[in-house]
N, CA, C, O and the ligand as a Tripos MOL2 file, in Angstrom:
@<TRIPOS>MOLECULE
protein
  321   319    81     0     0
PROTEIN
NO_CHARGES

@<TRIPOS>ATOM
      1 N         108.4640   92.8150  101.0090 N.3       1 MET1
      2 CA        107.8640   92.2880   99.7830 C.3       1 MET1
      3 C         108.7140   91.1220   99.2680 C.2       1 MET1
      4 O         109.9420   91.2030   99.2240 O.2       1 MET1
      5 N         108.0380   90.0460   98.8820 N.am      2 LYS2
      6 CA        108.7290   88.8860   98.3190 C.3       2 LYS2
      7 C         108.8980   89.0820   96.8090 C.2       2 LYS2
      8 O         107.9970   89.5770   96.1320 O.2       2 LYS2
      9 N         110.0450   88.6910   96.3030 N.am      3 CYS3
     10 CA        110.2990   88.7980   94.8680 C.3       3 CYS3
     11 C         109.3470   87.8660   94.1010 C.2       3 CYS3
     12 O         109.2660   86.6770   94.4090 O.2       3 CYS3
     13 N         108.6300   88.4010   93.1050 N.am      4 PRO4
     14 CA        107.7050   87.5560   92.3380 C.3       4 PRO4
     15 C         108.4230   86.5500   91.4290 C.2       4 PRO4
     16 O         107.7830   85.6550   90.8760 O.2       4 PRO4
     17 N         109.7230   86.6840   91.2730 N.am      5 TYR5
     18 CA        110.4860   85.7650   90.4230 C.3       5 TYR5
     19 C         111.1020   84.6250   91.2280 C.2       5 TYR5
     20 O         110.9770   83.4590   90.8540 O.2       5 TYR5
     21 N         111.7750   84.9660   92.3480 N.am      6 CYS6
     22 CA        112.5010   83.9340   93.1010 C.3       6 CYS6
     23 C         111.9910   83.7570   94.5230 C.2       6 CYS6
     24 O         112.4500   82.8660   95.2380 O.2       6 CYS6
     25 N         111.0400   84.6020   94.9440 N.am      7 ASN7
     26 CA        110.3850   84.5180   96.2460 C.3       7 ASN7
     27 C         111.2860   84.8720   97.4400 C.2       7 ASN7
     28 O         110.9130   84.6210   98.5860 O.2       7 ASN7
     29 N         112.4480   85.4430   97.1860 N.am      8 LYS8
     30 CA        113.2810   85.9200   98.2970 C.3       8 LYS8
     31 C         112.8120   87.3160   98.7080 C.2       8 LYS8
     32 O         112.1150   88.0060   97.9640 O.2       8 LYS8
     33 N         113.2210   87.7080   99.9240 N.am      9 GLU9
     34 CA        112.8180   89.0170  100.4440 C.3       9 GLU9
     35 C         113.5150   90.1350   99.6550 C.2       9 GLU9
     36 O         114.7190   90.0750   99.4070 O.2       9 GLU9
     37 N         112.7410   91.1470   99.2680 N.am     10 MET10
     38 CA        113.2880   92.2600   98.5000 C.3      10 MET10
     39 C         113.6360   93.4180   99.4360 C.2      10 MET10
     40 O         113.1290   93.5020  100.5540 O.2      10 MET10
     41 N         114.5110   94.3080   98.9580 N.am     11 GLU11
     42 CA        114.8920   95.4870   99.7340 C.3      11 GLU11
     43 C         114.1240   96.7000   99.2180 C.2      11 GLU11
     44 O         114.0650   96.9440   98.0130 O.2      11 GLU11
     45 N         113.5390   97.4540  100.1420 N.am     12 ALA12
     46 CA        112.8440   98.6850   99.7650 C.3      12 ALA12
     47 C         113.8560   99.7690   99.4640 C.2      12 ALA12
     48 O         114.8940   99.8550  100.1210 O.2      12 ALA12
     49 N         113.5650  100.5910   98.4820 N.am     13 GLY13
     50 CA        114.4320  101.7120   98.1400 C.3      13 GLY13
     51 C         113.6870  102.7250   97.2940 C.2      13 GLY13
     52 O         112.4790  102.6140   97.0840 O.2      13 GLY13
     53 N         114.4140  103.7030   96.8180 N.am     14 ILE14
     54 CA        113.8290  104.8300   96.0850 C.3      14 ILE14
     55 C         114.5260  104.9860   94.7300 C.2      14 ILE14
     56 O         115.7480  104.8670   94.6400 O.2      14 ILE14
     57 N         113.7590  105.2490   93.6950 N.am     15 ILE15
     58 CA        114.3070  105.7020   92.4150 C.3      15 ILE15
     59 C         113.8590  107.1540   92.2620 C.2      15 ILE15
     60 O         112.6690  107.4530   92.3650 O.2      15 ILE15
     61 N         114.7990  108.0450   92.0200 N.am     16 GLN16
     62 CA        114.4270  109.4500   91.9450 C.3      16 GLN16
     63 C         115.0420  110.1130   90.7190 C.2      16 GLN16
     64 O         115.9900  109.6090   90.1170 O.2      16 GLN16
     65 N         114.4700  111.2540   90.3740 N.am     17 SER17
     66 CA        114.9050  111.9910   89.1910 C.3      17 SER17
     67 C         114.5550  113.4690   89.3640 C.2      17 SER17
     68 O         113.6220  113.8070   90.0930 O.2      17 SER17
     69 N         115.3000  114.3440   88.6960 N.am     18 PRO18
     70 CA        114.8920  115.7490   88.6780 C.3      18 PRO18
     71 C         113.7510  115.9960   87.6930 C.2      18 PRO18
     72 O         113.2540  117.1170   87.5860 O.2      18 PRO18
     73 N         113.3290  114.9330   86.9600 N.am     19 HIS19
     74 CA        112.2430  115.0380   85.9850 C.3      19 HIS19
     75 C         111.0990  114.1090   86.3920 C.2      19 HIS19
     76 O         111.2430  113.3340   87.3370 O.2      19 HIS19
     77 N         109.9840  114.1750   85.7010 N.am     20 GLU20
     78 CA        108.8790  113.2400   85.9240 C.3      20 GLU20
     79 C         109.3760  111.8170   85.6730 C.2      20 GLU20
     80 O         110.1250  111.5830   84.7240 O.2      20 GLU20
     81 N         108.9720  110.8740   86.5070 N.am     21 LEU21
     82 CA        109.2800  109.4640   86.2740 C.3      21 LEU21
     83 C         108.0630  108.8100   85.6510 C.2      21 LEU21
     84 O         106.9770  108.8160   86.2320 O.2      21 LEU21
     85 N         108.2480  108.2470   84.4660 N.am     22 CYS22
     86 CA        107.1260  107.5840   83.8240 C.3      22 CYS22
     87 C         107.6020  106.3880   83.0090 C.2      22 CYS22
     88 O         108.7500  106.3200   82.5690 O.2      22 CYS22
     89 N         106.6900  105.4610   82.8260 N.am     23 TRP23
     90 CA        106.9100  104.3130   81.9540 C.3      23 TRP23
     91 C         106.3000  104.6750   80.6080 C.2      23 TRP23
     92 O         105.1810  105.1830   80.5350 O.2      23 TRP23
     93 N         107.0580  104.4050   79.5380 N.am     24 LYS24
     94 CA        106.5320  104.6820   78.2010 C.3      24 LYS24
     95 C         106.4480  103.3860   77.4150 C.2      24 LYS24
     96 O         107.3190  102.5220   77.5070 O.2      24 LYS24
     97 N         105.3820  103.2740   76.6430 N.am     25 LYS25
     98 CA        105.0640  102.0630   75.8930 C.3      25 LYS25
     99 C         106.0580  101.8140   74.7540 C.2      25 LYS25
    100 O         106.5300  102.7540   74.1140 O.2      25 LYS25
    101 N         106.3660  100.5540   74.5140 N.am     26 GLY26
    102 CA        107.2190  100.1920   73.3860 C.3      26 GLY26
    103 C         108.6600   99.9410   73.8130 C.2      26 GLY26
    104 O         109.0500  100.2670   74.9340 O.2      26 GLY26
    105 N         109.4440   99.3610   72.9160 N.am     27 THR27
    106 CA        110.8240   99.0210   73.2500 C.3      27 THR27
    107 C         111.8340   99.9160   72.5450 C.2      27 THR27
    108 O         113.0340   99.8230   72.8010 O.2      27 THR27
    109 N         111.3500  100.7870   71.6530 N.am     28 LYS28
    110 CA        112.2520  101.7550   71.0340 C.3      28 LYS28
    111 C         112.3250  102.9810   71.9220 C.2      28 LYS28
    112 O         111.3110  103.4420   72.4470 O.2      28 LYS28
    113 N         113.5350  103.5060   72.0880 N.am     29 ARG29
    114 CA        113.6960  104.6570   72.9760 C.3      29 ARG29
    115 C         112.9200  105.8500   72.4290 C.2      29 ARG29
    116 O         113.1890  106.3240   71.3250 O.2      29 ARG29
    117 N         111.9440  106.3340   73.2190 N.am     30 PRO30
    118 CA        111.1510  107.4710   72.7400 C.3      30 PRO30
    119 C         111.8770  108.7900   72.9680 C.2      30 PRO30
    120 O         112.8950  108.8450   73.6580 O.2      30 PRO30
    121 N         111.3420  109.8360   72.3840 N.am     31 ALA31
    122 CA        111.8690  111.1760   72.6490 C.3      31 ALA31
    123 C         111.6220  111.5050   74.1180 C.2      31 ALA31
    124 O         110.6920  110.9900   74.7380 O.2      31 ALA31
    125 N         112.4760  112.3740   74.6610 N.am     32 PHE32
    126 CA        112.2250  112.8380   76.0190 C.3      32 PHE32
    127 C         110.8970  113.5740   76.0390 C.2      32 PHE32
    128 O         110.4070  114.0190   75.0010 O.2      32 PHE32
    129 N         110.3310  113.6970   77.2030 N.am     33 GLY33
    130 CA        109.0800  114.4240   77.3300 C.3      33 GLY33
    131 C         108.1940  113.7340   78.3270 C.2      33 GLY33
    132 O         108.3650  112.5520   78.6280 O.2      33 GLY33
    133 N         107.2560  114.4770   78.8320 N.am     34 ARG34
    134 CA        106.3760  113.9830   79.8820 C.3      34 ARG34
    135 C         105.4030  112.9530   79.3220 C.2      34 ARG34
    136 O         105.1650  112.8840   78.1160 O.2      34 ARG34
    137 N         104.8470  112.1550   80.2320 N.am     35 ALA35
    138 CA        103.9280  111.0760   79.8650 C.3      35 ALA35
    139 C         102.7380  111.5970   79.0590 C.2      35 ALA35
    140 O         102.2200  110.8950   78.1910 O.2      35 ALA35
    141 N         102.3090  112.8170   79.3430 N.am     36 MET36
    142 CA        101.1340  113.3630   78.6630 C.3      36 MET36
    143 C         101.3270  113.4570   77.1520 C.2      36 MET36
    144 O         100.3530  113.5520   76.4050 O.2      36 MET36
    145 N         102.5870  113.4310   76.6980 N.am     37 PHE37
    146 CA        102.8590  113.5040   75.2660 C.3      37 PHE37
    147 C         103.0550  112.1300   74.6320 C.2      37 PHE37
    148 O         103.3190  112.0310   73.4330 O.2      37 PHE37
    149 N         102.9280  111.0680   75.4310 N.am     38 HIS38
    150 CA        103.1550  109.7140   74.9320 C.3      38 HIS38
    151 C         101.9540  108.8270   75.2870 C.2      38 HIS38
    152 O         101.7280  108.5200   76.4580 O.2      38 HIS38
    153 N         101.1980  108.4250   74.2810 N.am     39 GLU39
    154 CA         99.9970  107.6130   74.4860 C.3      39 GLU39
    155 C         100.3390  106.2990   75.1890 C.2      39 GLU39
    156 O         101.3250  105.6460   74.8460 O.2      39 GLU39
    157 N          99.5340  105.9200   76.1590 N.am     40 GLY40
    158 CA         99.7210  104.6590   76.8610 C.3      40 GLY40
    159 C         100.7280  104.7240   77.9900 C.2      40 GLY40
    160 O         101.0290  103.7040   78.6100 O.2      40 GLY40
    161 N         101.2550  105.9080   78.2670 N.am     41 SER41
    162 CA        102.2540  106.0480   79.3300 C.3      41 SER41
    163 C         101.6250  105.9300   80.7120 C.2      41 SER41
    164 O         100.4210  106.1190   80.8850 O.2      41 SER41
    165 N         102.4630  105.6130   81.6850 N.am     42 VAL42
    166 CA        102.0320  105.5590   83.0820 C.3      42 VAL42
    167 C         102.9770  106.4440   83.8930 C.2      42 VAL42
    168 O         104.1930  106.2540   83.8770 O.2      42 VAL42
    169 N         102.4030  107.4010   84.5930 N.am     43 VAL43
    170 CA        103.2160  108.2580   85.4620 C.3      43 VAL43
    171 C         103.5010  107.5040   86.7570 C.2      43 VAL43
    172 O         102.5780  107.0950   87.4610 O.2      43 VAL43
    173 N         104.7770  107.3240   87.0640 N.am     44 LEU44
    174 CA        105.1720  106.6250   88.2940 C.3      44 LEU44
    175 C         105.3710  107.6080   89.4360 C.2      44 LEU44
    176 O         105.1110  107.2800   90.5940 O.2      44 LEU44
    177 N         105.8320  108.8140   89.1150 N.am     45 SER45
    178 CA        105.9400  109.8720   90.1160 C.3      45 SER45
    179 C         105.7640  111.2140   89.4360 C.2      45 SER45
    180 O         106.5010  111.5690   88.5160 O.2      45 SER45
    181 N         104.7670  111.9530   89.9100 N.am     46 LYS46
    182 CA        104.5280  113.2880   89.3830 C.3      46 LYS46
    183 C         105.7050  114.1780   89.7480 C.2      46 LYS46
    184 O         106.3480  113.9900   90.7800 O.2      46 LYS46
    185 N         105.9730  115.1380   88.8950 N.am     47 LEU47
    186 CA        107.0940  116.0430   89.1500 C.3      47 LEU47
    187 C         106.7140  117.1120   90.1620 C.2      47 LEU47
    188 O         105.6660  117.7490   90.0570 O.2      47 LEU47
    189 N         107.5850  117.2930   91.1380 N.am     48 SER48
    190 CA        107.5050  118.4410   92.0320 C.3      48 SER48
    191 C         108.6810  119.3410   91.6930 C.2      48 SER48
    192 O         109.8250  118.8870   91.7140 O.2      48 SER48
    193 N         108.4320  120.5840   91.3870 N.am     49 PHE49
    194 CA        109.5210  121.4720   91.0070 C.3      49 PHE49
    195 C         110.4860  121.7110   92.1620 C.2      49 PHE49
    196 O         111.6470  122.0530   91.9380 O.2      49 PHE49
    197 N         110.0230  121.5350   93.3800 N.am     50 MET50
    198 CA        110.8940  121.6970   94.5460 C.3      50 MET50
    199 C         111.6740  120.4240   94.8690 C.2      50 MET50
    200 O         112.8370  120.4870   95.2670 O.2      50 MET50
    201 N         111.0250  119.2580   94.6950 N.am     51 LYS51
    202 CA        111.6310  118.0020   95.1760 C.3      51 LYS51
    203 C         112.0030  117.0210   94.0670 C.2      51 LYS51
    204 O         112.6110  115.9880   94.3470 O.2      51 LYS51
    205 N         111.6540  117.3180   92.8210 N.am     52 GLY52
    206 CA        111.8560  116.3460   91.7460 C.3      52 GLY52
    207 C         110.8310  115.2410   91.8610 C.2      52 GLY52
    208 O         109.7400  115.4670   92.3850 O.2      52 GLY52
    209 N         111.1510  114.0630   91.3900 N.am     53 SER53
    210 CA        110.2160  112.9460   91.4990 C.3      53 SER53
    211 C         110.9140  111.7860   92.1890 C.2      53 SER53
    212 O         112.1370  111.6540   92.1360 O.2      53 SER53
    213 N         110.1160  110.9510   92.8350 N.am     54 ALA54
    214 CA        110.6710  109.7980   93.5550 C.3      54 ALA54
    215 C         109.6050  108.7270   93.6790 C.2      54 ALA54
    216 O         108.4360  109.0200   93.9310 O.2      54 ALA54
    217 N         110.0190  107.4890   93.5010 N.am     55 VAL55
    218 CA        109.0700  106.3900   93.5720 C.3      55 VAL55
    219 C         109.6670  105.2620   94.4220 C.2      55 VAL55
    220 O         110.8630  104.9810   94.3500 O.2      55 VAL55
    221 N         108.8170  104.6270   95.2210 N.am     56 LEU56
    222 CA        109.2320  103.4860   96.0390 C.3      56 LEU56
    223 C         109.4060  102.2700   95.1290 C.2      56 LEU56
    224 O         108.5170  101.9480   94.3410 O.2      56 LEU56
    225 N         110.5430  101.6040   95.2370 N.am     57 ALA57
    226 CA        110.8270  100.4440   94.3990 C.3      57 ALA57
    227 C         111.4920   99.3610   95.2430 C.2      57 ALA57
    228 O         112.1920   99.6540   96.2130 O.2      57 ALA57
    229 N         111.2650   98.1220   94.8640 N.am     58 TYR58
    230 CA        111.8240   96.9890   95.6030 C.3      58 TYR58
    231 C         112.8550   96.2770   94.7470 C.2      58 TYR58
    232 O         112.6180   95.9740   93.5780 O.2      58 TYR58
    233 N         114.0030   96.0160   95.3550 N.am     59 LEU59
    234 CA        115.1400   95.4240   94.6600 C.3      59 LEU59
    235 C         115.3580   93.9840   95.1030 C.2      59 LEU59
    236 O         115.3100   93.6840   96.2960 O.2      59 LEU59
    237 N         115.5990   93.0940   94.1480 N.am     60 CYS60
    238 CA        116.0250   91.7330   94.4530 C.3      60 CYS60
    239 C         117.4670   91.5850   93.9720 C.2      60 CYS60
    240 O         117.7380   91.6000   92.7710 O.2      60 CYS60
    241 N         118.3740   91.4450   94.9110 N.am     61 ARG61
    242 CA        119.7800   91.2810   94.5490 C.3      61 ARG61
    243 C         120.0540   89.8790   94.0400 C.2      61 ARG61
    244 O         121.0290   89.6450   93.3260 O.2      61 ARG61
    245 N         119.1820   88.9420   94.4120 N.am     62 SER62
    246 CA        119.3900   87.5510   94.0200 C.3      62 SER62
    247 C         119.1960   87.3430   92.5210 C.2      62 SER62
    248 O         119.9980   86.6610   91.8840 O.2      62 SER62
    249 N         118.1360   87.9260   91.9510 N.am     63 CYS63
    250 CA        117.8880   87.7360   90.5150 C.3      63 CYS63
    251 C         117.8720   89.0520   89.7480 C.2      63 CYS63
    252 O         117.4420   89.0990   88.5950 O.2      63 CYS63
    253 N         118.3440   90.1220   90.3900 N.am     64 SER64
    254 CA        118.5530   91.4140   89.7150 C.3      64 SER64
    255 C         117.2850   91.9700   89.0710 C.2      64 SER64
    256 O         117.2610   92.2890   87.8820 O.2      64 SER64
    257 N         116.2380   92.0760   89.8790 N.am     65 LYS65
    258 CA        114.9890   92.6630   89.4030 C.3      65 LYS65
    259 C         114.6320   93.8640   90.2850 C.2      65 LYS65
    260 O         114.9900   93.9260   91.4610 O.2      65 LYS65
    261 N         113.9160   94.8130   89.6770 N.am     66 VAL66
    262 CA        113.3480   95.9410   90.4190 C.3      66 VAL66
    263 C         111.8560   95.9460   90.1510 C.2      66 VAL66
    264 O         111.4300   95.8560   88.9990 O.2      66 VAL66
    265 N         111.0520   96.0500   91.2120 N.am     67 VAL67
    266 CA        109.6010   96.0410   91.0790 C.3      67 VAL67
    267 C         109.0330   97.3500   91.6260 C.2      67 VAL67
    268 O         109.3530   97.7660   92.7400 O.2      67 VAL67
    269 N         108.1910   97.9840   90.8270 N.am     68 ILE68
    270 CA        107.4600   99.1770   91.2610 C.3      68 ILE68
    271 C         105.9780   98.8400   91.2090 C.2      68 ILE68
    272 O         105.4380   98.5690   90.1360 O.2      68 ILE68
    273 N         105.3210   98.8560   92.3580 N.am     69 ASP69
    274 CA        103.8890   98.5870   92.4210 C.3      69 ASP69
    275 C         103.1700   99.9340   92.4800 C.2      69 ASP69
    276 O         103.1530  100.5850   93.5240 O.2      69 ASP69
    277 N         102.5820  100.3470   91.3660 N.am     70 TYR70
    278 CA        101.9200  101.6600   91.3300 C.3      70 TYR70
    279 C         100.4080  101.5380   91.4630 C.2      70 TYR70
    280 O          99.6750  102.4740   91.1440 O.2      70 TYR70
    281 N          99.9370  100.3720   91.9400 N.am     71 SER71
    282 CA         98.4990  100.0920   91.9570 C.3      71 SER71
    283 C          97.6740  101.0980   92.7610 C.2      71 SER71
    284 O          96.5680  101.4450   92.3460 O.2      71 SER71
    285 N          98.1740  101.5660   93.8790 N.am     72 ASP72
    286 CA         97.3700  102.5190   94.6660 C.3      72 ASP72
    287 C          98.0220  103.9060   94.7380 C.2      72 ASP72
    288 O          97.6130  104.7500   95.5350 O.2      72 ASP72
    289 N          99.0290  104.1290   93.9070 N.am     73 ARG73
    290 CA         99.7030  105.4330   93.7750 C.3      73 ARG73
    291 C         100.5050  105.8470   95.0030 C.2      73 ARG73
    292 O         101.1620  106.8870   94.9770 O.2      73 ARG73
    293 N         100.4700  105.0540   96.0860 N.am     74 THR74
    294 CA        101.2490  105.4460   97.2670 C.3      74 THR74
    295 C         102.7380  105.2020   97.0510 C.2      74 THR74
    296 O         103.5550  105.6480   97.8560 O.2      74 THR74
    297 N         103.1080  104.4990   95.9720 N.am     75 SER75
    298 CA        104.5240  104.3290   95.6570 C.3      75 SER75
    299 C         105.1390  105.6490   95.1950 C.2      75 SER75
    300 O         106.3570  105.8170   95.2510 O.2      75 SER75
    301 N         104.3000  106.5890   94.7380 N.am     76 ASP76
    302 CA        104.7770  107.9100   94.3340 C.3      76 ASP76
    303 C         104.9580  108.7660   95.5910 C.2      76 ASP76
    304 O         103.9830  109.1050   96.2620 O.2      76 ASP76
    305 N         106.1950  109.1070   95.9030 N.am     77 LEU77
    306 CA        106.4540  109.8910   97.1230 C.3      77 LEU77
    307 C         105.9110  111.3120   97.0100 C.2      77 LEU77
    308 O         105.8760  112.0370   98.0050 O.2      77 LEU77
    309 N         105.4870  111.7200   95.8190 N.am     78 ASN78
    310 CA        104.8400  113.0150   95.6440 C.3      78 ASN78
    311 C         103.3220  112.8960   95.7060 C.2      78 ASN78
    312 O         102.6060  113.8850   95.5540 O.2      78 ASN78
    313 N         102.8340  111.6670   95.9320 N.am     79 HIS79
    314 CA        101.3830  111.4660   96.0590 C.3      79 HIS79
    315 C         100.8930  112.2010   97.2980 C.2      79 HIS79
    316 O         101.5130  112.0940   98.3570 O.2      79 HIS79
    317 N          99.7960  112.9450   97.1930 N.am     80 PRO80
    318 CA         99.3240  113.7160   98.3500 C.3      80 PRO80
    319 C          98.9170  112.8350   99.5360 C.2      80 PRO80
    320 O          98.5010  113.3500  100.5740 O.2      80 PRO80
    321 ZN        114.3430   87.6010   92.9190 Zn       81 ZN81
@<TRIPOS>BOND
     1     1     2 1
     2     2     3 1
     3     3     4 2
     4     3     5 am
     5     5     6 1
     6     6     7 1
     7     7     8 2
     8     7     9 am
     9     9    10 1
    10    10    11 1
    11    11    12 2
    12    11    13 am
    13    13    14 1
    14    14    15 1
    15    15    16 2
    16    15    17 am
    17    17    18 1
    18    18    19 1
    19    19    20 2
    20    19    21 am
    21    21    22 1
    22    22    23 1
    23    23    24 2
    24    23    25 am
    25    25    26 1
    26    26    27 1
    27    27    28 2
    28    27    29 am
    29    29    30 1
    30    30    31 1
    31    31    32 2
    32    31    33 am
    33    33    34 1
    34    34    35 1
    35    35    36 2
    36    35    37 am
    37    37    38 1
    38    38    39 1
    39    39    40 2
    40    39    41 am
    41    41    42 1
    42    42    43 1
    43    43    44 2
    44    43    45 am
    45    45    46 1
    46    46    47 1
    47    47    48 2
    48    47    49 am
    49    49    50 1
    50    50    51 1
    51    51    52 2
    52    51    53 am
    53    53    54 1
    54    54    55 1
    55    55    56 2
    56    55    57 am
    57    57    58 1
    58    58    59 1
    59    59    60 2
    60    59    61 am
    61    61    62 1
    62    62    63 1
    63    63    64 2
    64    63    65 am
    65    65    66 1
    66    66    67 1
    67    67    68 2
    68    67    69 am
    69    69    70 1
    70    70    71 1
    71    71    72 2
    72    71    73 am
    73    73    74 1
    74    74    75 1
    75    75    76 2
    76    75    77 am
    77    77    78 1
    78    78    79 1
    79    79    80 2
    80    79    81 am
    81    81    82 1
    82    82    83 1
    83    83    84 2
    84    83    85 am
    85    85    86 1
    86    86    87 1
    87    87    88 2
    88    87    89 am
    89    89    90 1
    90    90    91 1
    91    91    92 2
    92    91    93 am
    93    93    94 1
    94    94    95 1
    95    95    96 2
    96    95    97 am
    97    97    98 1
    98    98    99 1
    99    99   100 2
   100    99   101 am
   101   101   102 1
   102   102   103 1
   103   103   104 2
   104   103   105 am
   105   105   106 1
   106   106   107 1
   107   107   108 2
   108   107   109 am
   109   109   110 1
   110   110   111 1
   111   111   112 2
   112   111   113 am
   113   113   114 1
   114   114   115 1
   115   115   116 2
   116   115   117 am
   117   117   118 1
   118   118   119 1
   119   119   120 2
   120   119   121 am
   121   121   122 1
   122   122   123 1
   123   123   124 2
   124   123   125 am
   125   125   126 1
   126   126   127 1
   127   127   128 2
   128   127   129 am
   129   129   130 1
   130   130   131 1
   131   131   132 2
   132   131   133 am
   133   133   134 1
   134   134   135 1
   135   135   136 2
   136   135   137 am
   137   137   138 1
   138   138   139 1
   139   139   140 2
   140   139   141 am
   141   141   142 1
   142   142   143 1
   143   143   144 2
   144   143   145 am
   145   145   146 1
   146   146   147 1
   147   147   148 2
   148   147   149 am
   149   149   150 1
   150   150   151 1
   151   151   152 2
   152   151   153 am
   153   153   154 1
   154   154   155 1
   155   155   156 2
   156   155   157 am
   157   157   158 1
   158   158   159 1
   159   159   160 2
   160   159   161 am
   161   161   162 1
   162   162   163 1
   163   163   164 2
   164   163   165 am
   165   165   166 1
   166   166   167 1
   167   167   168 2
   168   167   169 am
   169   169   170 1
   170   170   171 1
   171   171   172 2
   172   171   173 am
   173   173   174 1
   174   174   175 1
   175   175   176 2
   176   175   177 am
   177   177   178 1
   178   178   179 1
   179   179   180 2
   180   179   181 am
   181   181   182 1
   182   182   183 1
   183   183   184 2
   184   183   185 am
   185   185   186 1
   186   186   187 1
   187   187   188 2
   188   187   189 am
   189   189   190 1
   190   190   191 1
   191   191   192 2
   192   191   193 am
   193   193   194 1
   194   194   195 1
   195   195   196 2
   196   195   197 am
   197   197   198 1
   198   198   199 1
   199   199   200 2
   200   199   201 am
   201   201   202 1
   202   202   203 1
   203   203   204 2
   204   203   205 am
   205   205   206 1
   206   206   207 1
   207   207   208 2
   208   207   209 am
   209   209   210 1
   210   210   211 1
   211   211   212 2
   212   211   213 am
   213   213   214 1
   214   214   215 1
   215   215   216 2
   216   215   217 am
   217   217   218 1
   218   218   219 1
   219   219   220 2
   220   219   221 am
   221   221   222 1
   222   222   223 1
   223   223   224 2
   224   223   225 am
   225   225   226 1
   226   226   227 1
   227   227   228 2
   228   227   229 am
   229   229   230 1
   230   230   231 1
   231   231   232 2
   232   231   233 am
   233   233   234 1
   234   234   235 1
   235   235   236 2
   236   235   237 am
   237   237   238 1
   238   238   239 1
   239   239   240 2
   240   239   241 am
   241   241   242 1
   242   242   243 1
   243   243   244 2
   244   243   245 am
   245   245   246 1
   246   246   247 1
   247   247   248 2
   248   247   249 am
   249   249   250 1
   250   250   251 1
   251   251   252 2
   252   251   253 am
   253   253   254 1
   254   254   255 1
   255   255   256 2
   256   255   257 am
   257   257   258 1
   258   258   259 1
   259   259   260 2
   260   259   261 am
   261   261   262 1
   262   262   263 1
   263   263   264 2
   264   263   265 am
   265   265   266 1
   266   266   267 1
   267   267   268 2
   268   267   269 am
   269   269   270 1
   270   270   271 1
   271   271   272 2
   272   271   273 am
   273   273   274 1
   274   274   275 1
   275   275   276 2
   276   275   277 am
   277   277   278 1
   278   278   279 1
   279   279   280 2
   280   279   281 am
   281   281   282 1
   282   282   283 1
   283   283   284 2
   284   283   285 am
   285   285   286 1
   286   286   287 1
   287   287   288 2
   288   287   289 am
   289   289   290 1
   290   290   291 1
   291   291   292 2
   292   291   293 am
   293   293   294 1
   294   294   295 1
   295   295   296 2
   296   295   297 am
   297   297   298 1
   298   298   299 1
   299   299   300 2
   300   299   301 am
   301   301   302 1
   302   302   303 1
   303   303   304 2
   304   303   305 am
   305   305   306 1
   306   306   307 1
   307   307   308 2
   308   307   309 am
   309   309   310 1
   310   310   311 1
   311   311   312 2
   312   311   313 am
   313   313   314 1
   314   314   315 1
   315   315   316 2
   316   315   317 am
   317   317   318 1
   318   318   319 1
   319   319   320 2
@<TRIPOS>SUBSTRUCTURE
     1 MET1         2 RESIDUE 1 A MET
     2 LYS2         6 RESIDUE 1 A LYS
     3 CYS3        10 RESIDUE 1 A CYS
     4 PRO4        14 RESIDUE 1 A PRO
     5 TYR5        18 RESIDUE 1 A TYR
     6 CYS6        22 RESIDUE 1 A CYS
     7 ASN7        26 RESIDUE 1 A ASN
     8 LYS8        30 RESIDUE 1 A LYS
     9 GLU9        34 RESIDUE 1 A GLU
    10 MET10       38 RESIDUE 1 A MET
    11 GLU11       42 RESIDUE 1 A GLU
    12 ALA12       46 RESIDUE 1 A ALA
    13 GLY13       50 RESIDUE 1 A GLY
    14 ILE14       54 RESIDUE 1 A ILE
    15 ILE15       58 RESIDUE 1 A ILE
    16 GLN16       62 RESIDUE 1 A GLN
    17 SER17       66 RESIDUE 1 A SER
    18 PRO18       70 RESIDUE 1 A PRO
    19 HIS19       74 RESIDUE 1 A HIS
    20 GLU20       78 RESIDUE 1 A GLU
    21 LEU21       82 RESIDUE 1 A LEU
    22 CYS22       86 RESIDUE 1 A CYS
    23 TRP23       90 RESIDUE 1 A TRP
    24 LYS24       94 RESIDUE 1 A LYS
    25 LYS25       98 RESIDUE 1 A LYS
    26 GLY26      102 RESIDUE 1 A GLY
    27 THR27      106 RESIDUE 1 A THR
    28 LYS28      110 RESIDUE 1 A LYS
    29 ARG29      114 RESIDUE 1 A ARG
    30 PRO30      118 RESIDUE 1 A PRO
    31 ALA31      122 RESIDUE 1 A ALA
    32 PHE32      126 RESIDUE 1 A PHE
    33 GLY33      130 RESIDUE 1 A GLY
    34 ARG34      134 RESIDUE 1 A ARG
    35 ALA35      138 RESIDUE 1 A ALA
    36 MET36      142 RESIDUE 1 A MET
    37 PHE37      146 RESIDUE 1 A PHE
    38 HIS38      150 RESIDUE 1 A HIS
    39 GLU39      154 RESIDUE 1 A GLU
    40 GLY40      158 RESIDUE 1 A GLY
    41 SER41      162 RESIDUE 1 A SER
    42 VAL42      166 RESIDUE 1 A VAL
    43 VAL43      170 RESIDUE 1 A VAL
    44 LEU44      174 RESIDUE 1 A LEU
    45 SER45      178 RESIDUE 1 A SER
    46 LYS46      182 RESIDUE 1 A LYS
    47 LEU47      186 RESIDUE 1 A LEU
    48 SER48      190 RESIDUE 1 A SER
    49 PHE49      194 RESIDUE 1 A PHE
    50 MET50      198 RESIDUE 1 A MET
    51 LYS51      202 RESIDUE 1 A LYS
    52 GLY52      206 RESIDUE 1 A GLY
    53 SER53      210 RESIDUE 1 A SER
    54 ALA54      214 RESIDUE 1 A ALA
    55 VAL55      218 RESIDUE 1 A VAL
    56 LEU56      222 RESIDUE 1 A LEU
    57 ALA57      226 RESIDUE 1 A ALA
    58 TYR58      230 RESIDUE 1 A TYR
    59 LEU59      234 RESIDUE 1 A LEU
    60 CYS60      238 RESIDUE 1 A CYS
    61 ARG61      242 RESIDUE 1 A ARG
    62 SER62      246 RESIDUE 1 A SER
    63 CYS63      250 RESIDUE 1 A CYS
    64 SER64      254 RESIDUE 1 A SER
    65 LYS65      258 RESIDUE 1 A LYS
    66 VAL66      262 RESIDUE 1 A VAL
    67 VAL67      266 RESIDUE 1 A VAL
    68 ILE68      270 RESIDUE 1 A ILE
    69 ASP69      274 RESIDUE 1 A ASP
    70 TYR70      278 RESIDUE 1 A TYR
    71 SER71      282 RESIDUE 1 A SER
    72 ASP72      286 RESIDUE 1 A ASP
    73 ARG73      290 RESIDUE 1 A ARG
    74 THR74      294 RESIDUE 1 A THR
    75 SER75      298 RESIDUE 1 A SER
    76 ASP76      302 RESIDUE 1 A ASP
    77 LEU77      306 RESIDUE 1 A LEU
    78 ASN78      310 RESIDUE 1 A ASN
    79 HIS79      314 RESIDUE 1 A HIS
    80 PRO80      318 RESIDUE 1 A PRO
    81 ZN81       321 GROUP 0 **** ****
């Protein structure tokens, strides 16, 4: 994947957590809790109680960006 900022080649990698991985709306740090309790949230990786959560992410070392493309949900390693 090419970096959308600088167009250099990005490195594939994983972001993982023992909790659900989700994006929450707004810039103020919200309370902990699953996406279902926060309006406008996007689940990046559903929680598996056995494996935790993990999402495919691309890193650009040149301009220090991380990109997660969740458009088809295959970035979620817990996606069936
Ligand atoms: Zn870049």
